[in-house]
NUDRENDREN-329412 format. One record per residue (C-alpha): x, y, z; chain; residue in one letter. Coordinates in nm, 2 decimals. Layout:
{{X, Y, Z}, "A", "A"} ...
END
This chain:
{{-1.49, -1.74, -0.19}, "A", "M"} {{-1.61, -2.04, 0.01}, "A", "S"} {{-1.40, -2.33, 0.07}, "A", "Q"} {{-1.64, -2.55, -0.16}, "A", "N"} {{-1.53, -2.35, -0.46}, "A", "W"} {{-1.24, -2.34, -0.42}, "A", "I"} {{-1.16, -2.72, -0.38}, "A", "E"} {{-1.40, -2.77, -0.69}, "A", "F"} {{-1.20, -2.57, -0.93}, "A", "K"} {{-0.88, -2.79, -0.80}, "A", "E"} {{-1.07, -3.11, -0.86}, "A", "N"} {{-1.19, -2.97, -1.20}, "A", "F"} {{-1.04, -3.05, -1.54}, "A", "Y"} {{-1.15, -2.83, -1.86}, "A", "F"} {{-1.05, -2.86, -2.22}, "A", "D"} {{-1.12, -2.52, -2.39}, "A", "N"} {{-1.15, -2.64, -2.76}, "A", "K"} {{-1.38, -2.90, -2.68}, "A", "T"} {{-1.54, -2.76, -2.34}, "A", "E"} {{-1.48, -3.15, -2.22}, "A", "F"} {{-1.49, -3.20, -1.82}, "A", "S"} {{-1.43, -3.44, -1.55}, "A", "I"} {{-1.55, -3.29, -1.20}, "A", "D"} {{-1.36, -3.50, -0.94}, "A", "L"} {{-1.49, -3.31, -0.66}, "A", "G"} {{-1.71, -3.58, -0.47}, "A", "N"} {{-1.41, -3.84, -0.45}, "A", "I"} {{-1.22, -3.73, -0.17}, "A", "G"} {{-0.92, -3.62, -0.35}, "A", "I"} {{-0.65, -3.33, -0.19}, "A", "N"} {{-0.30, -3.22, -0.26}, "A", "K"} {{-0.14, -3.46, -0.10}, "A", "E"} {{-0.33, -3.73, -0.26}, "A", "V"} {{-0.21, -3.56, -0.59}, "A", "K"} {{0.12, -3.53, -0.53}, "A", "K"} {{0.17, -3.89, -0.43}, "A", "D"} {{0.01, -3.99, -0.75}, "A", "F"} {{0.23, -3.74, -0.94}, "A", "E"} {{0.54, -3.98, -0.84}, "A", "K"} {{0.34, -4.30, -0.92}, "A", "K"} {{0.28, -4.16, -1.30}, "A", "F"} {{0.62, -4.12, -1.37}, "A", "E"} {{0.62, -4.50, -1.44}, "A", "K"} {{0.30, -4.51, -1.60}, "A", "V"} {{0.37, -4.24, -1.82}, "A", "F"} {{0.70, -4.44, -1.92}, "A", "K"} {{0.48, -4.81, -1.94}, "A", "D"} {{0.23, -4.62, -2.20}, "A", "M"} {{0.50, -4.46, -2.43}, "A", "Q"} {{0.68, -4.77, -2.46}, "A", "A"} {{0.36, -4.97, -2.55}, "A", "L"} {{0.24, -4.70, -2.82}, "A", "E"} {{0.62, -4.75, -2.92}, "A", "S"} {{0.53, -5.13, -3.02}, "A", "G"} {{0.67, -5.26, -2.73}, "A", "S"} {{0.56, -5.61, -2.61}, "A", "I"} {{0.28, -5.51, -2.37}, "A", "A"} {{0.02, -5.84, -2.41}, "A", "N"} {{0.33, -6.05, -2.28}, "A", "Y"} {{0.17, -6.36, -2.23}, "A", "D"} {{0.06, -6.36, -2.60}, "A", "E"} {{0.38, -6.21, -2.71}, "A", "N"} {{0.20, -5.96, -2.92}, "A", "R"} {{0.22, -5.55, -2.93}, "A", "M"} {{-0.09, -5.39, -2.78}, "A", "V"} {{-0.15, -5.09, -3.07}, "A", "G"} {{-0.52, -5.00, -3.08}, "A", "H"} {{-0.40, -4.64, -3.07}, "A", "Y"} {{-0.25, -4.64, -3.39}, "A", "W"} {{-0.60, -4.69, -3.60}, "A", "L"} {{-0.67, -4.32, -3.50}, "A", "R"} {{-0.33, -4.21, -3.59}, "A", "T"} {{-0.17, -4.45, -3.79}, "A", "P"} {{0.17, -4.22, -3.83}, "A", "S"} {{0.21, -4.37, -3.47}, "A", "L"} {{0.24, -4.70, -3.55}, "A", "A"} {{0.60, -4.88, -3.50}, "A", "P"} {{0.67, -4.92, -3.91}, "A", "N"} {{0.55, -4.87, -4.21}, "A", "N"} {{0.43, -5.14, -4.29}, "A", "E"} {{0.17, -5.12, -4.00}, "A", "I"} {{0.10, -4.78, -4.07}, "A", "K"} {{-0.02, -4.80, -4.46}, "A", "E"} {{-0.22, -5.07, -4.36}, "A", "C"} {{-0.45, -4.93, -4.13}, "A", "I"} {{-0.42, -4.60, -4.38}, "A", "E"} {{-0.55, -4.86, -4.68}, "A", "K"} {{-0.80, -5.04, -4.45}, "A", "T"} {{-0.98, -4.69, -4.39}, "A", "I"} {{-0.98, -4.60, -4.75}, "A", "K"} {{-1.12, -4.93, -4.85}, "A", "D"} {{-1.42, -4.96, -4.56}, "A", "I"} {{-1.53, -4.60, -4.69}, "A", "K"} {{-1.49, -4.71, -5.07}, "A", "E"} {{-1.68, -5.05, -4.98}, "A", "F"} {{-1.96, -4.85, -4.79}, "A", "A"} {{-1.99, -4.61, -5.07}, "A", "N"} {{-2.03, -4.88, -5.34}, "A", "N"} {{-2.29, -4.99, -5.11}, "A", "V"} {{-2.50, -4.72, -5.06}, "A", "H"} {{-2.46, -4.64, -5.47}, "A", "S"} {{-2.62, -4.96, -5.58}, "A", "G"} {{-2.22, -5.04, -5.70}, "A", "K"} {{-2.22, -5.36, -5.48}, "A", "I"} {{-2.56, -5.53, -5.47}, "A", "V"} {{-2.74, -5.87, -5.33}, "A", "S"} {{-2.74, -6.19, -5.53}, "A", "S"} {{-3.09, -6.09, -5.66}, "A", "T"} {{-2.93, -5.74, -5.80}, "A", "G"} {{-3.12, -5.52, -5.54}, "A", "K"} {{-2.96, -5.28, -5.34}, "A", "N"} {{-2.91, -5.36, -4.97}, "A", "F"} {{-3.06, -5.15, -4.72}, "A", "D"} {{-3.02, -5.39, -4.46}, "A", "T"} {{-2.71, -5.46, -4.22}, "A", "L"} {{-2.67, -5.79, -4.03}, "A", "L"} {{-2.38, -5.79, -3.81}, "A", "L"} {{-2.30, -6.16, -3.66}, "A", "I"} {{-2.00, -6.13, -3.38}, "A", "G"} {{-1.98, -6.13, -2.99}, "A", "I"} {{-1.81, -5.99, -2.72}, "A", "G"} {{-1.60, -5.66, -2.90}, "A", "G"} {{-1.71, -5.77, -3.18}, "A", "S"} {{-2.03, -5.68, -3.11}, "A", "A"} {{-2.05, -5.47, -2.79}, "A", "L"} {{-1.91, -5.11, -2.98}, "A", "G"} {{-2.07, -5.14, -3.27}, "A", "P"} {{-2.42, -5.20, -3.09}, "A", "Q"} {{-2.33, -4.85, -2.86}, "A", "F"} {{-2.20, -4.67, -3.17}, "A", "L"} {{-2.54, -4.79, -3.33}, "A", "S"} {{-2.74, -4.69, -3.08}, "A", "N"} {{-2.59, -4.35, -3.01}, "A", "A"} {{-2.59, -4.19, -3.32}, "A", "L"} {{-2.88, -4.37, -3.52}, "A", "T"} {{-3.14, -4.14, -3.69}, "A", "S"} {{-3.43, -4.22, -3.99}, "A", "K"} {{-3.12, -4.10, -4.23}, "A", "N"} {{-2.91, -4.41, -4.16}, "A", "D"} {{-2.84, -4.56, -4.48}, "A", "K"} {{-2.88, -4.88, -4.39}, "A", "M"} {{-3.13, -5.08, -4.08}, "A", "Q"} {{-2.89, -5.24, -3.90}, "A", "V"} {{-2.96, -5.57, -3.68}, "A", "F"} {{-2.72, -5.85, -3.43}, "A", "F"} {{-2.64, -6.11, -3.37}, "A", "F"} {{-2.47, -6.10, -3.05}, "A", "D"} {{-2.48, -6.48, -2.90}, "A", "N"} {{-2.55, -6.80, -2.99}, "A", "T"} {{-2.95, -6.88, -2.87}, "A", "D"} {{-3.12, -6.95, -3.14}, "A", "P"} {{-3.41, -6.83, -3.04}, "A", "D"} {{-3.31, -6.50, -3.02}, "A", "G"} {{-3.16, -6.54, -3.34}, "A", "M"} {{-3.47, -6.61, -3.51}, "A", "Q"} {{-3.62, -6.31, -3.30}, "A", "K"} {{-3.41, -6.12, -3.47}, "A", "T"} {{-3.43, -6.26, -3.81}, "A", "L"} {{-3.80, -6.18, -3.79}, "A", "D"} {{-3.76, -5.84, -3.74}, "A", "K"} {{-3.57, -5.81, -4.05}, "A", "I"} {{-3.79, -5.63, -4.33}, "A", "P"} {{-3.64, -5.84, -4.66}, "A", "N"} {{-3.33, -6.10, -4.62}, "A", "L"} {{-3.32, -6.00, -5.01}, "A", "E"} {{-3.12, -5.74, -4.94}, "A", "T"} {{-2.96, -5.78, -4.59}, "A", "T"} {{-2.59, -5.80, -4.58}, "A", "L"} {{-2.43, -6.00, -4.31}, "A", "C"} {{-2.04, -5.85, -4.22}, "A", "V"} {{-1.91, -6.17, -4.01}, "A", "V"} {{-1.66, -6.08, -3.75}, "A", "I"} {{-1.41, -6.32, -3.55}, "A", "S"} {{-1.10, -6.22, -3.55}, "A", "K"} {{-0.98, -6.61, -3.49}, "A", "S"} {{-1.26, -6.72, -3.69}, "A", "G"} {{-1.28, -7.01, -3.40}, "A", "G"} {{-1.54, -6.86, -3.22}, "A", "T"} {{-1.84, -7.07, -3.19}, "A", "K"} {{-2.10, -6.80, -3.10}, "A", "E"} {{-2.03, -6.64, -3.41}, "A", "T"} {{-1.99, -6.94, -3.64}, "A", "R"} {{-2.31, -7.06, -3.55}, "A", "N"} {{-2.45, -6.75, -3.59}, "A", "G"} {{-2.26, -6.74, -3.94}, "A", "M"} {{-2.47, -7.07, -4.02}, "A", "L"} {{-2.78, -6.93, -3.89}, "A", "I"} {{-2.77, -6.67, -4.12}, "A", "A"} {{-2.67, -6.85, -4.41}, "A", "E"} {{-2.95, -7.14, -4.36}, "A", "K"} {{-3.16, -6.82, -4.37}, "A", "A"} {{-3.08, -6.70, -4.63}, "A", "L"} {{-3.11, -7.07, -4.84}, "A", "K"} {{-3.46, -7.13, -4.70}, "A", "D"} {{-3.53, -6.81, -4.90}, "A", "S"} {{-3.37, -6.91, -5.21}, "A", "N"} {{-3.02, -6.65, -5.22}, "A", "L"} {{-2.70, -6.73, -5.27}, "A", "D"} {{-2.57, -6.65, -4.95}, "A", "Y"} {{-2.18, -6.56, -5.09}, "A", "T"} {{-2.34, -6.24, -5.22}, "A", "K"} {{-2.47, -6.13, -4.92}, "A", "H"} {{-2.16, -6.22, -4.66}, "A", "F"} {{-1.86, -6.02, -4.53}, "A", "V"} {{-1.57, -6.11, -4.32}, "A", "A"} {{-1.40, -5.92, -4.07}, "A", "V"} {{-1.10, -6.14, -3.98}, "A", "T"} {{-0.71, -6.20, -3.98}, "A", "C"} {{-0.54, -6.29, -4.21}, "A", "E"} {{-0.51, -6.68, -4.25}, "A", "G"} {{-0.80, -6.79, -3.98}, "A", "S"} {{-1.04, -7.04, -4.09}, "A", "N"} {{-1.29, -6.75, -4.19}, "A", "L"} {{-1.03, -6.61, -4.40}, "A", "D"} {{-1.03, -6.88, -4.62}, "A", "K"} {{-1.38, -6.94, -4.64}, "A", "T"} {{-1.49, -6.66, -4.73}, "A", "A"} {{-1.16, -6.67, -5.00}, "A", "H"} {{-1.31, -7.00, -5.10}, "A", "S"} {{-1.67, -6.91, -5.12}, "A", "E"} {{-1.57, -6.55, -5.28}, "A", "N"} {{-1.74, -6.39, -5.02}, "A", "W"} {{-1.85, -6.00, -5.11}, "A", "L"} {{-1.53, -5.88, -4.94}, "A", "Q"} {{-1.30, -6.00, -4.62}, "A", "T"} {{-1.15, -5.70, -4.45}, "A", "F"} {{-0.88, -5.73, -4.16}, "A", "P"} {{-0.83, -5.76, -3.81}, "A", "M"} {{-0.50, -5.74, -3.66}, "A", "W"} {{-0.30, -5.97, -3.34}, "A", "D"} {{-0.20, -5.58, -3.18}, "A", "F"} {{-0.59, -5.50, -3.14}, "A", "V"} {{-0.76, -5.70, -2.89}, "A", "G"} {{-1.14, -5.75, -2.89}, "A", "G"} {{-1.28, -5.52, -2.64}, "A", "R"} {{-1.04, -5.19, -2.77}, "A", "T"} {{-1.11, -5.26, -3.15}, "A", "S"} {{-1.39, -5.01, -3.20}, "A", "E"} {{-1.19, -4.75, -3.37}, "A", "T"} {{-1.08, -5.04, -3.63}, "A", "S"} {{-1.28, -5.27, -3.89}, "A", "V"} {{-1.48, -5.39, -3.62}, "A", "V"} {{-1.65, -5.05, -3.52}, "A", "G"} {{-1.57, -4.87, -3.85}, "A", "L"} {{-1.72, -5.12, -4.11}, "A", "L"} {{-2.09, -5.10, -3.98}, "A", "P"} {{-2.07, -4.74, -3.85}, "A", "A"} {{-1.96, -4.64, -4.19}, "A", "A"} {{-2.23, -4.91, -4.37}, "A", "L"} {{-2.51, -4.70, -4.12}, "A", "Q"} {{-2.38, -4.34, -4.27}, "A", "G"} {{-2.22, -4.23, -3.96}, "A", "F"} {{-1.90, -4.00, -4.02}, "A", "N"} {{-1.59, -4.23, -3.94}, "A", "I"} {{-1.34, -3.98, -4.00}, "A", "D"} {{-1.49, -3.74, -3.73}, "A", "E"} {{-1.54, -4.01, -3.48}, "A", "F"} {{-1.11, -4.12, -3.58}, "A", "L"} {{-1.07, -3.74, -3.50}, "A", "A"} {{-1.24, -3.77, -3.16}, "A", "G"} {{-1.07, -4.02, -3.02}, "A", "A"} {{-0.73, -3.90, -3.20}, "A", "A"} {{-0.80, -3.58, -3.02}, "A", "Y"} {{-0.85, -3.76, -2.70}, "A", "M"} {{-0.52, -3.96, -2.73}, "A", "D"} {{-0.33, -3.60, -2.76}, "A", "S"} {{-0.49, -3.53, -2.43}, "A", "L"} {{-0.44, -3.84, -2.27}, "A", "T"} {{-0.10, -3.90, -2.38}, "A", "R"} {{0.04, -3.60, -2.21}, "A", "K"} {{0.30, -3.68, -1.94}, "A", "N"} {{0.19, -3.41, -1.65}, "A", "E"} {{-0.01, -3.55, -1.43}, "A", "F"} {{-0.28, -3.24, -1.33}, "A", "S"} {{-0.35, -3.20, -1.72}, "A", "N"} {{-0.41, -3.52, -1.84}, "A", "N"} {{-0.76, -3.68, -1.78}, "A", "P"} {{-0.71, -4.04, -1.82}, "A", "A"} {{-0.45, -4.01, -1.55}, "A", "A"} {{-0.69, -3.80, -1.33}, "A", "L"} {{-0.97, -4.05, -1.38}, "A", "L"} {{-0.72, -4.37, -1.35}, "A", "S"} {{-0.64, -4.17, -0.99}, "A", "M"} {{-1.03, -4.16, -0.90}, "A", "V"} {{-1.05, -4.50, -0.96}, "A", "W"} {{-0.77, -4.59, -0.73}, "A", "Y"} {{-0.89, -4.38, -0.49}, "A", "V"} {{-1.24, -4.49, -0.50}, "A", "A"} {{-1.14, -4.86, -0.44}, "A", "G"} {{-0.82, -4.85, -0.24}, "A", "D"} {{-0.65, -4.95, -0.53}, "A", "G"} {{-0.81, -5.32, -0.50}, "A", "K"} {{-1.14, -5.26, -0.64}, "A", "G"} {{-1.31, -5.26, -0.33}, "A", "K"} {{-1.62, -5.07, -0.47}, "A", "K"} {{-1.84, -5.11, -0.79}, "A", "D"} {{-1.84, -4.86, -1.03}, "A", "M"} {{-2.18, -4.74, -1.19}, "A", "V"} {{-2.18, -4.58, -1.50}, "A", "I"} {{-2.48, -4.33, -1.52}, "A", "L"} {{-2.52, -4.14, -1.87}, "A", "P"} {{-2.78, -3.88, -1.82}, "A", "Y"} {{-2.88, -3.93, -2.20}, "A", "K"} {{-3.09, -4.28, -2.37}, "A", "D"} {{-2.83, -4.24, -2.67}, "A", "R"} {{-2.58, -4.36, -2.42}, "A", "L"} {{-2.79, -4.67, -2.30}, "A", "E"} {{-2.53, -4.91, -2.42}, "A", "L"} {{-2.24, -4.75, -2.28}, "A", "F"} {{-2.18, -4.89, -1.92}, "A", "S"} {{-2.25, -5.27, -2.17}, "A", "K"} {{-1.96, -5.15, -2.36}, "A", "Y"} {{-1.80, -5.04, -2.04}, "A", "L"} {{-1.83, -5.37, -1.89}, "A", "Q"} {{-1.66, -5.58, -2.04}, "A", "Q"} {{-1.36, -5.30, -2.15}, "A", "L"} {{-1.31, -5.24, -1.77}, "A", "I"} {{-1.39, -5.59, -1.62}, "A", "M"} {{-1.19, -5.78, -1.92}, "A", "E"} {{-0.88, -5.63, -1.89}, "A", "S"} {{-0.86, -5.60, -1.46}, "A", "L"} {{-1.03, -5.88, -1.40}, "A", "G"} {{-0.69, -6.07, -1.31}, "A", "K"} {{-0.61, -6.32, -1.02}, "A", "K"} {{-0.21, -6.25, -1.05}, "A", "E"} {{0.04, -5.95, -1.11}, "A", "D"} {{0.27, -5.90, -1.39}, "A", "R"} {{0.52, -6.08, -1.14}, "A", "D"} {{0.31, -6.37, -1.08}, "A", "G"} {{0.15, -6.28, -0.77}, "A", "N"} {{-0.19, -6.35, -0.63}, "A", "F"} {{-0.38, -6.07, -0.62}, "A", "V"} {{-0.74, -6.11, -0.77}, "A", "Y"} {{-0.75, -5.75, -0.90}, "A", "Q"} {{-1.08, -5.63, -1.04}, "A", "G"} {{-1.32, -5.32, -1.06}, "A", "I"} {{-1.71, -5.48, -1.13}, "A", "S"} {{-1.95, -5.24, -1.38}, "A", "V"} {{-2.30, -5.21, -1.38}, "A", "Y"} {{-2.59, -4.94, -1.47}, "A", "G"} {{-2.82, -4.78, -1.72}, "A", "N"} {{-2.88, -4.46, -1.77}, "A", "K"} {{-3.06, -4.15, -1.60}, "A", "G"} {{-3.35, -4.05, -1.52}, "A", "S"} {{-3.43, -4.40, -1.54}, "A", "T"} {{-3.23, -4.52, -1.25}, "A", "D"} {{-3.37, -4.29, -1.03}, "A", "Q"} {{-3.66, -4.53, -1.07}, "A", "H"} {{-3.46, -4.83, -0.98}, "A", "A"} {{-3.14, -4.85, -0.78}, "A", "Y"} {{-3.06, -4.49, -0.66}, "A", "I"} {{-3.28, -4.57, -0.35}, "A", "Q"} {{-2.99, -4.87, -0.28}, "A", "Q"} {{-2.69, -4.63, -0.38}, "A", "L"} {{-2.84, -4.31, -0.14}, "A", "R"} {{-2.94, -4.49, 0.16}, "A", "D"} {{-2.78, -4.88, 0.14}, "A", "G"} {{-2.42, -5.00, 0.11}, "A", "L"} {{-2.15, -4.79, 0.04}, "A", "D"} {{-2.00, -5.04, -0.20}, "A", "N"} {{-1.98, -4.85, -0.50}, "A", "F"} {{-1.88, -4.50, -0.69}, "A", "F"} {{-2.09, -4.39, -0.94}, "A", "V"} {{-1.94, -4.16, -1.26}, "A", "T"} {{-2.25, -3.93, -1.40}, "A", "F"} {{-2.18, -3.85, -1.77}, "A", "I"} {{-2.36, -3.52, -1.83}, "A", "E"} {{-2.48, -3.42, -2.24}, "A", "V"} {{-2.48, -3.01, -2.24}, "A", "L"} {{-2.67, -2.99, -2.51}, "A", "S"} {{-3.03, -3.17, -2.50}, "A", "A"} {{-2.99, -3.23, -2.92}, "A", "K"} {{-2.78, -3.49, -3.09}, "A", "A"} {{-2.57, -3.35, -3.39}, "A", "S"} {{-2.72, -3.64, -3.56}, "A", "V"} {{-3.08, -3.61, -3.48}, "A", "A"} {{-3.28, -3.49, -3.80}, "A", "S"} {{-3.47, -3.22, -3.59}, "A", "T"} {{-3.46, -3.09, -3.29}, "A", "D"} {{-3.85, -3.01, -3.21}, "A", "K"} {{-3.92, -3.20, -2.91}, "A", "M"} {{-3.59, -3.04, -2.76}, "A", "C"} {{-3.77, -2.69, -2.75}, "A", "K"} {{-4.11, -2.80, -2.68}, "A", "F"} {{-4.22, -2.66, -2.30}, "A", "Q"} {{-4.37, -2.90, -2.12}, "A", "V"} {{-4.43, -2.64, -1.83}, "A", "E"} {{-4.39, -2.24, -1.86}, "A", "D"} {{-3.99, -2.20, -1.94}, "A", "N"} {{-3.93, -2.55, -1.91}, "A", "V"} {{-3.84, -2.86, -2.12}, "A", "D"} {{-3.77, -3.21, -2.10}, "A", "S"} {{-3.44, -3.15, -2.10}, "A", "G"} {{-3.44, -2.92, -1.79}, "A", "D"} {{-3.59, -3.20, -1.62}, "A", "Y"} {{-3.34, -3.42, -1.75}, "A", "L"} {{-3.07, -3.19, -1.62}, "A", "F"} {{-3.23, -3.09, -1.26}, "A", "G"} {{-3.29, -3.51, -1.21}, "A", "F"} {{-2.90, -3.56, -1.29}, "A", "Y"} {{-2.78, -3.27, -1.02}, "A", "Q"} {{-3.05, -3.39, -0.79}, "A", "G"} {{-2.92, -3.73, -0.74}, "A", "T"} {{-2.58, -3.60, -0.80}, "A", "Q"} {{-2.68, -3.37, -0.48}, "A", "I"} {{-2.92, -3.64, -0.27}, "A", "A"} {{-2.56, -3.90, -0.30}, "A", "L"} {{-2.31, -3.66, -0.18}, "A", "T"} {{-2.54, -3.57, 0.13}, "A", "E"} {{-2.55, -3.93, 0.20}, "A", "G"} {{-2.17, -3.97, 0.18}, "A", "G"} {{-2.14, -4.15, -0.14}, "A", "K"} {{-1.88, -4.08, -0.40}, "A", "K"} {{-1.93, -4.00, -0.72}, "A", "S"} {{-1.70, -3.81, -1.03}, "A", "C"} {{-1.87, -3.63, -1.36}, "A", "T"} {{-1.78, -3.65, -1.70}, "A", "I"} {{-1.89, -3.34, -1.93}, "A", "T"} {{-1.94, -3.30, -2.27}, "A", "I"} {{-2.05, -3.04, -2.50}, "A", "K"} {{-2.31, -3.24, -2.71}, "A", "E"} {{-2.29, -3.60, -2.85}, "A", "L"} {{-2.17, -3.69, -3.20}, "A", "S"} {{-1.94, -3.92, -3.39}, "A", "P"} {{-1.66, -3.66, -3.26}, "A", "F"} {{-1.73, -3.71, -2.85}, "A", "T"} {{-1.84, -4.05, -2.84}, "A", "I"} {{-1.46, -4.11, -2.98}, "A", "G"} {{-1.34, -3.88, -2.71}, "A", "M"} {{-1.51, -4.11, -2.43}, "A", "L"} {{-1.44, -4.43, -2.57}, "A", "I"} {{-1.09, -4.33, -2.63}, "A", "A"} {{-1.09, -4.17, -2.27}, "A", "L"} {{-1.17, -4.50, -2.12}, "A", "F"} {{-0.92, -4.71, -2.32}, "A", "E"} {{-0.64, -4.52, -2.17}, "A", "R"} {{-0.77, -4.50, -1.80}, "A", "T"} {{-0.79, -4.87, -1.87}, "A", "V"} {{-0.41, -4.90, -1.95}, "A", "G"} {{-0.31, -4.64, -1.70}, "A", "F"} {{-0.49, -4.83, -1.38}, "A", "Y"} {{-0.36, -5.14, -1.48}, "A", "A"} {{-0.01, -4.97, -1.48}, "A", "T"} {{-0.07, -4.89, -1.11}, "A", "L"} {{-0.18, -5.19, -1.01}, "A", "I"} {{0.07, -5.41, -1.17}, "A", "N"} {{-0.13, -5.62, -1.35}, "A", "I"} {{-0.18, -5.70, -1.74}, "A", "N"} {{-0.45, -5.58, -1.90}, "A", "A"} {{-0.45, -5.67, -2.22}, "A", "Y"} {{-0.52, -6.05, -2.20}, "A", "H"} {{-0.78, -6.27, -2.07}, "A", "Q"} {{-0.71, -6.62, -1.91}, "A", "P"} {{-1.07, -6.59, -1.77}, "A", "G"} {{-1.23, -6.61, -2.10}, "A", "V"} {{-1.01, -6.87, -2.25}, "A", "E"} {{-1.09, -7.07, -1.92}, "A", "A"} {{-1.42, -7.05, -2.00}, "A", "G"} {{-1.39, -7.19, -2.35}, "A", "K"} {{-1.21, -7.48, -2.27}, "A", "K"} {{-1.46, -7.61, -2.02}, "A", "A"} {{-1.75, -7.52, -2.26}, "A", "A"} {{-1.57, -7.75, -2.52}, "A", "A"} {{-1.58, -8.04, -2.25}, "A", "K"} {{-1.93, -7.99, -2.21}, "A", "I"} {{-2.01, -8.03, -2.55}, "A", "L"} {{-1.81, -8.36, -2.56}, "A", "D"} {{-1.95, -8.49, -2.29}, "A", "L"} {{-2.29, -8.44, -2.44}, "A", "K"} {{-2.25, -8.62, -2.73}, "A", "L"} {{-2.06, -8.92, -2.55}, "A", "K"} {{-2.40, -8.94, -2.35}, "A", "I"} {{-2.63, -8.96, -2.69}, "A", "E"} {{-2.37, -9.17, -2.85}, "A", "S"} {{-2.41, -9.41, -2.52}, "A", "L"} {{-2.79, -9.43, -2.54}, "A", "L"} {{-2.77, -9.52, -2.89}, "A", "E"} {{-2.59, -9.78, -2.83}, "A", "K"} {{-2.74, -9.93, -2.54}, "A", "E"} {{-3.08, -9.89, -2.68}, "A", "G"} {{-3.24, -9.95, -2.36}, "A", "T"} {{-3.33, -9.67, -2.05}, "A", "P"} {{-3.00, -9.57, -1.84}, "A", "Q"} {{-3.04, -9.41, -1.54}, "A", "S"} {{-2.88, -9.14, -1.48}, "A", "L"} {{-2.59, -9.33, -1.23}, "A", "E"} {{-2.58, -9.56, -1.50}, "A", "D"} {{-2.47, -9.28, -1.78}, "A", "I"} {{-2.28, -9.13, -1.54}, "A", "A"} {{-2.06, -9.49, -1.43}, "A", "F"} {{-2.01, -9.62, -1.78}, "A", "K"} {{-1.88, -9.27, -1.86}, "A", "L"} {{-1.64, -9.26, -1.57}, "A", "D"} {{-1.82, -8.92, -1.44}, "A", "E"} {{-1.92, -9.01, -1.11}, "A", "N"} {{-1.72, -8.73, -1.03}, "A", "Q"} {{-1.94, -8.52, -1.21}, "A", "N"} {{-2.27, -8.65, -1.17}, "A", "M"} {{-2.45, -8.32, -1.14}, "A", "A"} {{-2.30, -8.20, -1.50}, "A", "V"} {{-2.44, -8.54, -1.62}, "A", "V"} {{-2.78, -8.44, -1.50}, "A", "Y"} {{-2.77, -8.11, -1.64}, "A", "R"} {{-2.65, -8.25, -1.97}, "A", "I"} {{-2.96, -8.47, -1.95}, "A", "L"} {{-3.22, -8.19, -1.86}, "A", "R"} {{-3.11, -8.02, -2.17}, "A", "H"} {{-3.14, -8.31, -2.37}, "A", "L"} {{-3.47, -8.38, -2.27}, "A", "E"} {{-3.62, -8.03, -2.32}, "A", "A"} {{-3.53, -8.01, -2.65}, "A", "N"} {{-3.63, -8.33, -2.76}, "A", "G"} {{-3.30, -8.50, -2.83}, "A", "K"} {{-3.42, -8.79, -2.59}, "A", "I"} {{-3.70, -8.86, -2.34}, "A", "K"} {{-3.69, -8.95, -2.01}, "A", "D"} {{-3.97, -9.22, -1.84}, "A", "D"} {{-4.14, -8.90, -1.63}, "A", "G"} {{-4.06, -9.05, -1.32}, "A", "E"} {{-4.22, -8.82, -1.04}, "A", "V"} {{-3.87, -8.83, -0.83}, "A", "Q"} {{-3.64, -8.65, -1.10}, "A", "I"} {{-3.29, -8.81, -1.00}, "A", "F"} {{-3.44, -9.18, -1.05}, "A", "D"} {{-3.53, -9.12, -1.44}, "A", "R"} {{-3.44, -9.32, -1.70}, "A", "K"} {{-3.31, -9.15, -2.04}, "A", "Y"} {{-3.31, -9.32, -2.38}, "A", "S"} {{-3.25, -9.17, -2.77}, "A", "K"} {{-3.60, -9.06, -2.91}, "A", "K"} 
END
């Protein structure tokens, strides 16, 4: 028996029930490394047990972290949370059934056949991923997204919607104050009004009780409101209403999805390091990046339906792990950069650099053994042979193996996660696996995975920019005569922010809110209100 085969088996995790596996063989892990991590994980497992029991894990915001309870409510720390989760899942199913059966109809009495989801970040990335991964021609509703505050992007989406008269709008915002989502809601409202429709009979809210969005939905008598909870962060909310409601409306089996997440939770809850897939995967992340995120993570799923998985994981991993300080207040500047697309598209995009260029990454391959997705209505093309005894799925498998071998020959590190087929159950497993891995890895490097101070800093800076924009417009209105960049900055006491003032002026001029005098030297131009 070859040494390579012995090492392969030693670095291979396999679950008999689902045939889920992780191949760690191309990372550079030996028995000594595993023994070291077994000791480290004594504390990691204790921290995770405390988190699942309801201890304050997001201590910056004095909150529990309870996304694991969403798929196993019996683990919730009290009956109130347990019953609330169970009731919400029941309400989601009932609402979706009522929409599909025509018991809930649009403002004109027609059945809803289109869903417009309005959200951003965790309130859109997970639903987009799940929608793309499980869609088929048998979907109950066609789904579209407003996931930014770009007016052109929203108009582009509106132009694709077949009929606003039969479109249901789900507005998702935990705080109810997220500006991008608020703007999308207002644009959807205007679009419905312009079509002479009562928007309140098309809107559903997903938000925390008592938020501004919750108050608006109740005061305007929207179709329904669903709860979000402060113990569930946006990037771990896919098994909450955020992910379940649009999935149920599209016609997916959310019980199967939750069961898959719960099953992976049971595997990753084991306090046996060598038999815990999330523990092993977090070891991979640590070893590959020396515990300091020194190497980027490239996600390469060899399945078109998983194309958006890397985008989903970008937020989950980078927002959770990208932190300046550790839990003791020391500056550590941690994080793991994540990018990727899909195989074998990436074979023709950037594999050349991965193979022969900078050694600044490790690859996570995601393999789906069955070419057919369980949600697909036909497997005709999966069986079609493009050559004698060779179908296109064989080529996909060949390109995956070829890329892996080529990277290994080039001395580049990788691991492979394998699922037997693509289904709501296995997607639930994948999401739960990475959620737990993020939690384990965060404990290993002693950072708080459940807050996002950098995101809040960006929101505050954006608010200041918008305030300065209004001041500039007010000044130009008041002055009445063309003003130079220097004049404007001086009068607003913004001499230290000339570049910012310049960018705002260019934005206002390009969007027809002010005009300039056309001076050739751009910094010498003068501006006035139209």
